[in-house]
mmCIF file of the N, C-alpha and C atoms, coordinates in Angstrom:
data_MODEL
# 
_entry.id   MODEL 
# 
loop_
_atom_site.group_PDB 
_atom_site.id 
_atom_site.type_symbol 
_atom_site.label_atom_id 
_atom_site.label_alt_id 
_atom_site.label_comp_id 
_atom_site.label_asym_id 
_atom_site.label_entity_id 
_atom_site.label_seq_id 
_atom_site.pdbx_PDB_ins_code 
_atom_site.Cartn_x 
_atom_site.Cartn_y 
_atom_site.Cartn_z 
_atom_site.occupancy 
_atom_site.B_iso_or_equiv 
_atom_site.pdbx_formal_charge 
_atom_site.auth_seq_id 
_atom_site.auth_comp_id 
_atom_site.auth_asym_id 
_atom_site.auth_atom_id 
_atom_site.pdbx_PDB_model_num 
ATOM 1   N N  . UNK A 1 1  ? -12.584 382.718 237.798 1.00 0.00 ? 1  UNK A N  1 
ATOM 2   C CA . UNK A 1 1  ? -11.729 383.126 236.718 1.00 0.00 ? 1  UNK A CA 1 
ATOM 3   C C  . UNK A 1 1  ? -10.434 382.307 236.764 1.00 0.00 ? 1  UNK A C  1 
ATOM 4   N N  . UNK A 1 2  ? -9.855  382.169 237.914 1.00 0.00 ? 2  UNK A N  1 
ATOM 5   C CA . UNK A 1 2  ? -8.620  381.395 238.052 1.00 0.00 ? 2  UNK A CA 1 
ATOM 6   C C  . UNK A 1 2  ? -8.877  379.930 237.702 1.00 0.00 ? 2  UNK A C  1 
ATOM 7   N N  . UNK A 1 3  ? -9.952  379.383 238.222 1.00 0.00 ? 3  UNK A N  1 
ATOM 8   C CA . UNK A 1 3  ? -10.256 377.982 237.971 1.00 0.00 ? 3  UNK A CA 1 
ATOM 9   C C  . UNK A 1 3  ? -10.483 377.724 236.476 1.00 0.00 ? 3  UNK A C  1 
ATOM 10  N N  . UNK A 1 4  ? -11.191 378.609 235.830 1.00 0.00 ? 4  UNK A N  1 
ATOM 11  C CA . UNK A 1 4  ? -11.427 378.465 234.387 1.00 0.00 ? 4  UNK A CA 1 
ATOM 12  C C  . UNK A 1 4  ? -10.111 378.585 233.610 1.00 0.00 ? 4  UNK A C  1 
ATOM 13  N N  . UNK A 1 5  ? -9.254  379.517 234.008 1.00 0.00 ? 5  UNK A N  1 
ATOM 14  C CA . UNK A 1 5  ? -7.961  379.672 233.352 1.00 0.00 ? 5  UNK A CA 1 
ATOM 15  C C  . UNK A 1 5  ? -7.115  378.419 233.486 1.00 0.00 ? 5  UNK A C  1 
ATOM 16  N N  . UNK A 1 6  ? -7.131  377.817 234.664 1.00 0.00 ? 6  UNK A N  1 
ATOM 17  C CA . UNK A 1 6  ? -6.393  376.572 234.854 1.00 0.00 ? 6  UNK A CA 1 
ATOM 18  C C  . UNK A 1 6  ? -6.950  375.473 233.957 1.00 0.00 ? 6  UNK A C  1 
ATOM 19  N N  . UNK A 1 7  ? -8.263  375.405 233.849 1.00 0.00 ? 7  UNK A N  1 
ATOM 20  C CA . UNK A 1 7  ? -8.880  374.413 232.964 1.00 0.00 ? 7  UNK A CA 1 
ATOM 21  C C  . UNK A 1 7  ? -8.418  374.610 231.513 1.00 0.00 ? 7  UNK A C  1 
ATOM 22  N N  . UNK A 1 8  ? -8.447  375.854 231.060 1.00 0.00 ? 8  UNK A N  1 
ATOM 23  C CA . UNK A 1 8  ? -8.069  376.133 229.668 1.00 0.00 ? 8  UNK A CA 1 
ATOM 24  C C  . UNK A 1 8  ? -6.610  375.821 229.378 1.00 0.00 ? 8  UNK A C  1 
ATOM 25  N N  . UNK A 1 9  ? -5.782  375.847 230.433 1.00 0.00 ? 9  UNK A N  1 
ATOM 26  C CA . UNK A 1 9  ? -4.355  375.535 230.271 1.00 0.00 ? 9  UNK A CA 1 
ATOM 27  C C  . UNK A 1 9  ? -4.065  374.064 230.524 1.00 0.00 ? 9  UNK A C  1 
ATOM 28  N N  . UNK A 1 10 ? -5.114  373.254 230.635 1.00 0.00 ? 10 UNK A N  1 
ATOM 29  C CA . UNK A 1 10 ? -4.924  371.830 230.836 1.00 0.00 ? 10 UNK A CA 1 
ATOM 30  C C  . UNK A 1 10 ? -4.582  371.428 232.256 1.00 0.00 ? 10 UNK A C  1 
ATOM 31  N N  . UNK A 1 11 ? -4.843  372.309 233.199 1.00 0.00 ? 11 UNK A N  1 
ATOM 32  C CA . UNK A 1 11 ? -4.523  372.055 234.604 1.00 0.00 ? 11 UNK A CA 1 
ATOM 33  C C  . UNK A 1 11 ? -5.779  371.722 235.406 1.00 0.00 ? 11 UNK A C  1 
ATOM 34  N N  . UNK A 1 12 ? -6.568  370.791 234.901 1.00 0.00 ? 12 UNK A N  1 
ATOM 35  C CA . UNK A 1 12 ? -7.833  370.417 235.540 1.00 0.00 ? 12 UNK A CA 1 
ATOM 36  C C  . UNK A 1 12 ? -7.621  369.953 236.983 1.00 0.00 ? 12 UNK A C  1 
ATOM 37  N N  . UNK A 1 13 ? -6.612  369.143 237.216 1.00 0.00 ? 13 UNK A N  1 
ATOM 38  C CA . UNK A 1 13 ? -6.351  368.613 238.563 1.00 0.00 ? 13 UNK A CA 1 
ATOM 39  C C  . UNK A 1 13 ? -6.077  369.747 239.555 1.00 0.00 ? 13 UNK A C  1 
ATOM 40  N N  . UNK A 1 14 ? -5.281  370.721 239.149 1.00 0.00 ? 14 UNK A N  1 
ATOM 41  C CA . UNK A 1 14 ? -4.994  371.865 240.020 1.00 0.00 ? 14 UNK A CA 1 
ATOM 42  C C  . UNK A 1 14 ? -6.255  372.682 240.270 1.00 0.00 ? 14 UNK A C  1 
ATOM 43  N N  . UNK A 1 15 ? -7.068  372.887 239.236 1.00 0.00 ? 15 UNK A N  1 
ATOM 44  C CA . UNK A 1 15 ? -8.322  373.631 239.396 1.00 0.00 ? 15 UNK A CA 1 
ATOM 45  C C  . UNK A 1 15 ? -9.234  372.944 240.407 1.00 0.00 ? 15 UNK A C  1 
ATOM 46  N N  . UNK A 1 16 ? -9.343  371.631 240.314 1.00 0.00 ? 16 UNK A N  1 
ATOM 47  C CA . UNK A 1 16 ? -10.196 370.887 241.249 1.00 0.00 ? 16 UNK A CA 1 
ATOM 48  C C  . UNK A 1 16 ? -9.636  370.958 242.662 1.00 0.00 ? 16 UNK A C  1 
ATOM 49  N N  . UNK A 1 17 ? -8.319  370.848 242.811 1.00 0.00 ? 17 UNK A N  1 
ATOM 50  C CA . UNK A 1 17 ? -7.709  370.949 244.140 1.00 0.00 ? 17 UNK A CA 1 
ATOM 51  C C  . UNK A 1 17 ? -7.993  372.308 244.776 1.00 0.00 ? 17 UNK A C  1 
ATOM 52  N N  . UNK A 1 18 ? -7.814  373.375 244.005 1.00 0.00 ? 18 UNK A N  1 
ATOM 53  C CA . UNK A 1 18 ? -8.080  374.717 244.523 1.00 0.00 ? 18 UNK A CA 1 
ATOM 54  C C  . UNK A 1 18 ? -9.560  374.908 244.848 1.00 0.00 ? 18 UNK A C  1 
ATOM 55  N N  . UNK A 1 19 ? -10.432 374.384 244.010 1.00 0.00 ? 19 UNK A N  1 
ATOM 56  C CA . UNK A 1 19 ? -11.872 374.485 244.262 1.00 0.00 ? 19 UNK A CA 1 
ATOM 57  C C  . UNK A 1 19 ? -12.232 373.774 245.560 1.00 0.00 ? 19 UNK A C  1 
ATOM 58  N N  . UNK A 1 20 ? -11.677 372.591 245.776 1.00 0.00 ? 20 UNK A N  1 
ATOM 59  C CA . UNK A 1 20 ? -11.942 371.844 247.015 1.00 0.00 ? 20 UNK A CA 1 
ATOM 60  C C  . UNK A 1 20 ? -11.451 372.610 248.232 1.00 0.00 ? 20 UNK A C  1 
ATOM 61  N N  . UNK A 1 21 ? -10.255 373.178 248.146 1.00 0.00 ? 21 UNK A N  1 
ATOM 62  C CA . UNK A 1 21 ? -9.687  373.923 249.274 1.00 0.00 ? 21 UNK A CA 1 
ATOM 63  C C  . UNK A 1 21 ? -10.533 375.154 249.595 1.00 0.00 ? 21 UNK A C  1 
ATOM 64  N N  . UNK A 1 22 ? -10.947 375.875 248.570 1.00 0.00 ? 22 UNK A N  1 
ATOM 65  C CA . UNK A 1 22 ? -11.771 377.069 248.765 1.00 0.00 ? 22 UNK A CA 1 
ATOM 66  C C  . UNK A 1 22 ? -13.131 376.696 249.369 1.00 0.00 ? 22 UNK A C  1 
ATOM 67  N N  . UNK A 1 23 ? -13.743 375.664 248.821 1.00 0.00 ? 23 UNK A N  1 
ATOM 68  C CA . UNK A 1 23 ? -15.028 375.190 249.334 1.00 0.00 ? 23 UNK A CA 1 
ATOM 69  C C  . UNK A 1 23 ? -14.901 374.793 250.807 1.00 0.00 ? 23 UNK A C  1 
ATOM 70  N N  . UNK A 1 24 ? -13.849 374.053 251.130 1.00 0.00 ? 24 UNK A N  1 
ATOM 71  C CA . UNK A 1 24 ? -13.614 373.620 252.507 1.00 0.00 ? 24 UNK A CA 1 
ATOM 72  C C  . UNK A 1 24 ? -13.433 374.825 253.429 1.00 0.00 ? 24 UNK A C  1 
ATOM 73  N N  . UNK A 1 25 ? -12.620 375.803 253.022 1.00 0.00 ? 25 UNK A N  1 
ATOM 74  C CA . UNK A 1 25 ? -12.348 376.971 253.865 1.00 0.00 ? 25 UNK A CA 1 
ATOM 75  C C  . UNK A 1 25 ? -13.625 377.762 254.152 1.00 0.00 ? 25 UNK A C  1 
ATOM 76  N N  . UNK A 1 26 ? -14.428 378.001 253.123 1.00 0.00 ? 26 UNK A N  1 
ATOM 77  C CA . UNK A 1 26 ? -15.683 378.733 253.327 1.00 0.00 ? 26 UNK A CA 1 
ATOM 78  C C  . UNK A 1 26 ? -16.614 377.948 254.251 1.00 0.00 ? 26 UNK A C  1 
ATOM 79  N N  . UNK A 1 27 ? -16.679 376.642 254.080 1.00 0.00 ? 27 UNK A N  1 
ATOM 80  C CA . UNK A 1 27 ? -17.558 375.845 254.943 1.00 0.00 ? 27 UNK A CA 1 
ATOM 81  C C  . UNK A 1 27 ? -17.060 375.821 256.391 1.00 0.00 ? 27 UNK A C  1 
ATOM 82  N N  . UNK A 1 28 ? -15.755 375.818 256.597 1.00 0.00 ? 28 UNK A N  1 
ATOM 83  C CA . UNK A 1 28 ? -15.214 375.861 257.963 1.00 0.00 ? 28 UNK A CA 1 
ATOM 84  C C  . UNK A 1 28 ? -15.552 377.172 258.652 1.00 0.00 ? 28 UNK A C  1 
ATOM 85  N N  . UNK A 1 29 ? -15.440 378.278 257.937 1.00 0.00 ? 29 UNK A N  1 
ATOM 86  C CA . UNK A 1 29 ? -15.797 379.582 258.518 1.00 0.00 ? 29 UNK A CA 1 
ATOM 87  C C  . UNK A 1 29 ? -17.292 379.620 258.814 1.00 0.00 ? 29 UNK A C  1 
ATOM 88  N N  . UNK A 1 30 ? -18.093 379.050 257.923 1.00 0.00 ? 30 UNK A N  1 
ATOM 89  C CA . UNK A 1 30 ? -19.538 378.993 258.163 1.00 0.00 ? 30 UNK A CA 1 
ATOM 90  C C  . UNK A 1 30 ? -19.849 378.172 259.422 1.00 0.00 ? 30 UNK A C  1 
ATOM 91  N N  . UNK A 1 31 ? -19.197 377.032 259.572 1.00 0.00 ? 31 UNK A N  1 
ATOM 92  C CA . UNK A 1 31 ? -19.411 376.203 260.766 1.00 0.00 ? 31 UNK A CA 1 
ATOM 93  C C  . UNK A 1 31 ? -19.038 376.954 262.037 1.00 0.00 ? 31 UNK A C  1 
ATOM 94  N N  . UNK A 1 32 ? -17.964 377.732 261.962 1.00 0.00 ? 32 UNK A N  1 
ATOM 95  C CA . UNK A 1 32 ? -17.472 378.464 263.132 1.00 0.00 ? 32 UNK A CA 1 
ATOM 96  C C  . UNK A 1 32 ? -18.349 379.667 263.477 1.00 0.00 ? 32 UNK A C  1 
ATOM 97  N N  . UNK A 1 33 ? -18.888 380.348 262.454 1.00 0.00 ? 33 UNK A N  1 
ATOM 98  C CA . UNK A 1 33 ? -19.596 381.606 262.705 1.00 0.00 ? 33 UNK A CA 1 
ATOM 99  C C  . UNK A 1 33 ? -21.101 381.534 262.464 1.00 0.00 ? 33 UNK A C  1 
ATOM 100 N N  . UNK A 1 34 ? -21.556 380.530 261.717 1.00 0.00 ? 34 UNK A N  1 
ATOM 101 C CA . UNK A 1 34 ? -22.980 380.396 261.442 1.00 0.00 ? 34 UNK A CA 1 
ATOM 102 C C  . UNK A 1 34 ? -23.500 381.324 260.356 1.00 0.00 ? 34 UNK A C  1 
ATOM 103 N N  . UNK A 1 35 ? -22.596 381.916 259.563 1.00 0.00 ? 35 UNK A N  1 
ATOM 104 C CA . UNK A 1 35 ? -23.011 382.807 258.490 1.00 0.00 ? 35 UNK A CA 1 
ATOM 105 C C  . UNK A 1 35 ? -21.972 382.821 257.384 1.00 0.00 ? 35 UNK A C  1 
ATOM 106 N N  . UNK A 1 36 ? -22.383 383.306 256.208 1.00 0.00 ? 36 UNK A N  1 
ATOM 107 C CA . UNK A 1 36 ? -21.449 383.555 255.121 1.00 0.00 ? 36 UNK A CA 1 
ATOM 108 C C  . UNK A 1 36 ? -20.984 384.999 255.230 1.00 0.00 ? 36 UNK A C  1 
ATOM 109 N N  . UNK A 1 37 ? -19.792 385.274 254.726 1.00 0.00 ? 37 UNK A N  1 
ATOM 110 C CA . UNK A 1 37 ? -19.196 386.601 254.860 1.00 0.00 ? 37 UNK A CA 1 
ATOM 111 C C  . UNK A 1 37 ? -18.950 387.246 253.513 1.00 0.00 ? 37 UNK A C  1 
ATOM 112 N N  . UNK A 1 38 ? -18.811 388.549 253.547 1.00 0.00 ? 38 UNK A N  1 
ATOM 113 C CA . UNK A 1 38 ? -18.553 389.325 252.332 1.00 0.00 ? 38 UNK A CA 1 
ATOM 114 C C  . UNK A 1 38 ? -17.205 388.941 251.716 1.00 0.00 ? 38 UNK A C  1 
ATOM 115 N N  . UNK A 1 39 ? -16.231 388.679 252.552 1.00 0.00 ? 39 UNK A N  1 
ATOM 116 C CA . UNK A 1 39 ? -14.914 388.276 252.062 1.00 0.00 ? 39 UNK A CA 1 
ATOM 117 C C  . UNK A 1 39 ? -14.229 387.409 253.117 1.00 0.00 ? 39 UNK A C  1 
ATOM 118 N N  . UNK A 1 40 ? -13.142 386.805 252.728 1.00 0.00 ? 40 UNK A N  1 
ATOM 119 C CA . UNK A 1 40 ? -12.443 385.857 253.595 1.00 0.00 ? 40 UNK A CA 1 
ATOM 120 C C  . UNK A 1 40 ? -10.964 386.202 253.673 1.00 0.00 ? 40 UNK A C  1 
ATOM 121 N N  . UNK A 1 41 ? -10.349 385.864 254.798 1.00 0.00 ? 41 UNK A N  1 
ATOM 122 C CA . UNK A 1 41 ? -8.931  386.145 255.004 1.00 0.00 ? 41 UNK A CA 1 
ATOM 123 C C  . UNK A 1 41 ? -8.091  385.354 253.997 1.00 0.00 ? 41 UNK A C  1 
ATOM 124 N N  . UNK A 1 42 ? -7.092  385.973 253.410 1.00 0.00 ? 42 UNK A N  1 
ATOM 125 C CA . UNK A 1 42 ? -6.277  385.270 252.415 1.00 0.00 ? 42 UNK A CA 1 
ATOM 126 C C  . UNK A 1 42 ? -5.251  384.316 253.018 1.00 0.00 ? 42 UNK A C  1 
ATOM 127 N N  . UNK A 1 43 ? -4.944  384.495 254.303 1.00 0.00 ? 43 UNK A N  1 
ATOM 128 C CA . UNK A 1 43 ? -3.846  383.738 254.897 1.00 0.00 ? 43 UNK A CA 1 
ATOM 129 C C  . UNK A 1 43 ? -4.256  382.825 256.047 1.00 0.00 ? 43 UNK A C  1 
ATOM 130 N N  . UNK A 1 44 ? -5.547  382.713 256.308 1.00 0.00 ? 44 UNK A N  1 
ATOM 131 C CA . UNK A 1 44 ? -6.042  381.815 257.346 1.00 0.00 ? 44 UNK A CA 1 
ATOM 132 C C  . UNK A 1 44 ? -7.507  381.496 257.069 1.00 0.00 ? 44 UNK A C  1 
ATOM 133 N N  . UNK A 1 45 ? -8.006  380.487 257.730 1.00 0.00 ? 45 UNK A N  1 
ATOM 134 C CA . UNK A 1 45 ? -9.407  380.104 257.546 1.00 0.00 ? 45 UNK A CA 1 
ATOM 135 C C  . UNK A 1 45 ? -10.241 380.946 258.511 1.00 0.00 ? 45 UNK A C  1 
ATOM 136 N N  . UNK A 1 46 ? -10.652 382.115 258.044 1.00 0.00 ? 46 UNK A N  1 
ATOM 137 C CA . UNK A 1 46 ? -11.391 383.070 258.869 1.00 0.00 ? 46 UNK A CA 1 
ATOM 138 C C  . UNK A 1 46 ? -12.061 384.090 257.954 1.00 0.00 ? 46 UNK A C  1 
ATOM 139 N N  . UNK A 1 47 ? -12.983 384.844 258.532 1.00 0.00 ? 47 UNK A N  1 
ATOM 140 C CA . UNK A 1 47 ? -13.613 385.921 257.768 1.00 0.00 ? 47 UNK A CA 1 
ATOM 141 C C  . UNK A 1 47 ? -12.569 386.992 257.491 1.00 0.00 ? 47 UNK A C  1 
ATOM 142 N N  . UNK A 1 48 ? -12.836 387.793 256.494 1.00 0.00 ? 48 UNK A N  1 
ATOM 143 C CA . UNK A 1 48 ? -11.898 388.851 256.138 1.00 0.00 ? 48 UNK A CA 1 
ATOM 144 C C  . UNK A 1 48 ? -11.991 390.039 257.070 1.00 0.00 ? 48 UNK A C  1 
ATOM 145 N N  . UNK A 1 49 ? -11.055 390.935 256.928 1.00 0.00 ? 49 UNK A N  1 
ATOM 146 C CA . UNK A 1 49 ? -11.030 392.169 257.690 1.00 0.00 ? 49 UNK A CA 1 
ATOM 147 C C  . UNK A 1 49 ? -12.179 393.062 257.223 1.00 0.00 ? 49 UNK A C  1 
ATOM 148 N N  . UNK A 1 50 ? -12.899 393.641 258.130 1.00 0.00 ? 50 UNK A N  1 
ATOM 149 C CA . UNK A 1 50 ? -14.031 394.514 257.818 1.00 0.00 ? 50 UNK A CA 1 
ATOM 150 C C  . UNK A 1 50 ? -15.010 393.840 256.859 1.00 0.00 ? 50 UNK A C  1 
ATOM 151 N N  . UNK A 1 51 ? -15.383 392.633 257.213 1.00 0.00 ? 51 UNK A N  1 
ATOM 152 C CA . UNK A 1 51 ? -16.270 391.831 256.386 1.00 0.00 ? 51 UNK A CA 1 
ATOM 153 C C  . UNK A 1 51 ? -17.679 391.829 256.959 1.00 0.00 ? 51 UNK A C  1 
ATOM 154 N N  . UNK A 1 52 ? -18.680 391.989 256.087 1.00 0.00 ? 52 UNK A N  1 
ATOM 155 C CA . UNK A 1 52 ? -20.070 391.984 256.544 1.00 0.00 ? 52 UNK A CA 1 
ATOM 156 C C  . UNK A 1 52 ? -20.593 390.553 256.658 1.00 0.00 ? 52 UNK A C  1 
ATOM 157 N N  . UNK A 1 53 ? -21.316 390.247 257.745 1.00 0.00 ? 53 UNK A N  1 
ATOM 158 C CA . UNK A 1 53 ? -21.931 388.920 257.861 1.00 0.00 ? 53 UNK A CA 1 
ATOM 159 C C  . UNK A 1 53 ? -23.214 388.843 257.029 1.00 0.00 ? 53 UNK A C  1 
ATOM 160 N N  . UNK A 1 54 ? -23.720 387.617 256.878 1.00 0.00 ? 54 UNK A N  1 
ATOM 161 C CA . UNK A 1 54 ? -24.969 387.375 256.135 1.00 0.00 ? 54 UNK A CA 1 
ATOM 162 C C  . UNK A 1 54 ? -24.929 387.989 254.738 1.00 0.00 ? 54 UNK A C  1 
ATOM 163 N N  . UNK A 1 55 ? -23.790 387.907 254.129 1.00 0.00 ? 55 UNK A N  1 
ATOM 164 C CA . UNK A 1 55 ? -23.594 388.500 252.802 1.00 0.00 ? 55 UNK A CA 1 
ATOM 165 C C  . UNK A 1 55 ? -23.435 387.377 251.792 1.00 0.00 ? 55 UNK A C  1 
ATOM 166 N N  . UNK A 1 56 ? -24.287 387.350 250.818 1.00 0.00 ? 56 UNK A N  1 
ATOM 167 C CA . UNK A 1 56 ? -24.273 386.236 249.869 1.00 0.00 ? 56 UNK A CA 1 
ATOM 168 C C  . UNK A 1 56 ? -23.954 386.706 248.455 1.00 0.00 ? 56 UNK A C  1 
ATOM 169 N N  . UNK A 1 57 ? -23.145 387.737 248.319 1.00 0.00 ? 57 UNK A N  1 
ATOM 170 C CA . UNK A 1 57 ? -22.760 388.219 246.995 1.00 0.00 ? 57 UNK A CA 1 
ATOM 171 C C  . UNK A 1 57 ? -21.882 387.201 246.294 1.00 0.00 ? 57 UNK A C  1 
ATOM 172 N N  . UNK A 1 58 ? -20.582 387.456 246.255 1.00 0.00 ? 58 UNK A N  1 
ATOM 173 C CA . UNK A 1 58 ? -19.642 386.546 245.610 1.00 0.00 ? 58 UNK A CA 1 
ATOM 174 C C  . UNK A 1 58 ? -19.570 385.206 246.330 1.00 0.00 ? 58 UNK A C  1 
ATOM 175 N N  . UNK A 1 59 ? -19.884 385.181 247.610 1.00 0.00 ? 59 UNK A N  1 
ATOM 176 C CA . UNK A 1 59 ? -19.819 383.934 248.364 1.00 0.00 ? 59 UNK A CA 1 
ATOM 177 C C  . UNK A 1 59 ? -20.815 382.907 247.828 1.00 0.00 ? 59 UNK A C  1 
ATOM 178 N N  . UNK A 1 60 ? -21.874 383.346 247.208 1.00 0.00 ? 60 UNK A N  1 
ATOM 179 C CA . UNK A 1 60 ? -22.855 382.410 246.649 1.00 0.00 ? 60 UNK A CA 1 
ATOM 180 C C  . UNK A 1 60 ? -22.260 381.556 245.528 1.00 0.00 ? 60 UNK A C  1 
ATOM 181 N N  . UNK A 1 61 ? -21.151 382.003 244.968 1.00 0.00 ? 61 UNK A N  1 
ATOM 182 C CA . UNK A 1 61 ? -20.476 381.226 243.928 1.00 0.00 ? 61 UNK A CA 1 
ATOM 183 C C  . UNK A 1 61 ? -19.986 379.887 244.483 1.00 0.00 ? 61 UNK A C  1 
ATOM 184 N N  . UNK A 1 62 ? -19.597 379.873 245.744 1.00 0.00 ? 62 UNK A N  1 
ATOM 185 C CA . UNK A 1 62 ? -18.995 378.667 246.325 1.00 0.00 ? 62 UNK A CA 1 
ATOM 186 C C  . UNK A 1 62 ? -19.962 377.482 246.341 1.00 0.00 ? 62 UNK A C  1 
ATOM 187 N N  . UNK A 1 63 ? -21.107 377.572 247.025 1.00 0.00 ? 63 UNK A N  1 
ATOM 188 C CA . UNK A 1 63 ? -21.962 376.388 247.076 1.00 0.00 ? 63 UNK A CA 1 
ATOM 189 C C  . UNK A 1 63 ? -22.716 376.109 245.774 1.00 0.00 ? 63 UNK A C  1 
ATOM 190 N N  . UNK A 1 64 ? -22.755 377.066 244.884 1.00 0.00 ? 64 UNK A N  1 
ATOM 191 C CA . UNK A 1 64 ? -23.504 376.867 243.642 1.00 0.00 ? 64 UNK A CA 1 
ATOM 192 C C  . UNK A 1 64 ? -22.542 376.519 242.494 1.00 0.00 ? 64 UNK A C  1 
ATOM 193 N N  . UNK A 1 65 ? -21.841 377.494 241.991 1.00 0.00 ? 65 UNK A N  1 
ATOM 194 C CA . UNK A 1 65 ? -21.004 377.290 240.807 1.00 0.00 ? 65 UNK A CA 1 
ATOM 195 C C  . UNK A 1 65 ? -19.799 376.396 241.061 1.00 0.00 ? 65 UNK A C  1 
ATOM 196 N N  . UNK A 1 66 ? -19.040 376.681 242.092 1.00 0.00 ? 66 UNK A N  1 
ATOM 197 C CA . UNK A 1 66 ? -17.832 375.882 242.321 1.00 0.00 ? 66 UNK A CA 1 
ATOM 198 C C  . UNK A 1 66 ? -18.186 374.441 242.623 1.00 0.00 ? 66 UNK A C  1 
ATOM 199 N N  . UNK A 1 67 ? -19.164 374.238 243.461 1.00 0.00 ? 67 UNK A N  1 
ATOM 200 C CA . UNK A 1 67 ? -19.568 372.859 243.771 1.00 0.00 ? 67 UNK A CA 1 
ATOM 201 C C  . UNK A 1 67 ? -20.056 372.154 242.503 1.00 0.00 ? 67 UNK A C  1 
ATOM 202 N N  . UNK A 1 68 ? -20.911 372.819 241.798 1.00 0.00 ? 68 UNK A N  1 
ATOM 203 C CA . UNK A 1 68 ? -21.532 372.184 240.615 1.00 0.00 ? 68 UNK A CA 1 
ATOM 204 C C  . UNK A 1 68 ? -20.543 371.962 239.461 1.00 0.00 ? 68 UNK A C  1 
ATOM 205 N N  . UNK A 1 69 ? -19.650 372.898 239.260 1.00 0.00 ? 69 UNK A N  1 
ATOM 206 C CA . UNK A 1 69 ? -18.777 372.826 238.090 1.00 0.00 ? 69 UNK A CA 1 
ATOM 207 C C  . UNK A 1 69 ? -17.414 372.177 238.336 1.00 0.00 ? 69 UNK A C  1 
ATOM 208 N N  . UNK A 1 70 ? -16.954 372.138 239.592 1.00 0.00 ? 70 UNK A N  1 
ATOM 209 C CA . UNK A 1 70 ? -15.627 371.616 239.856 1.00 0.00 ? 70 UNK A CA 1 
ATOM 210 C C  . UNK A 1 70 ? -15.584 370.439 240.828 1.00 0.00 ? 70 UNK A C  1 
ATOM 211 N N  . UNK A 1 71 ? -16.601 370.316 241.664 1.00 0.00 ? 71 UNK A N  1 
ATOM 212 C CA . UNK A 1 71 ? -16.578 369.238 242.635 1.00 0.00 ? 71 UNK A CA 1 
ATOM 213 C C  . UNK A 1 71 ? -17.603 368.211 242.252 1.00 0.00 ? 71 UNK A C  1 
# 
């Protein structure tokens, strides 16, 4: 939603930068833990508080939609 809003406001470069950062952070946590998580920490590159492992709900957006549409 944020990335699309930035695109609509003519901020394509910012949208791509944020998409790259988010993609990188999720991949770093995956490398460290070997799984995708239900949520991620907002202030560090780590899984979120009380986060379930092997959860591919919203996290599936990262390697599919964000990669395909922004990277």
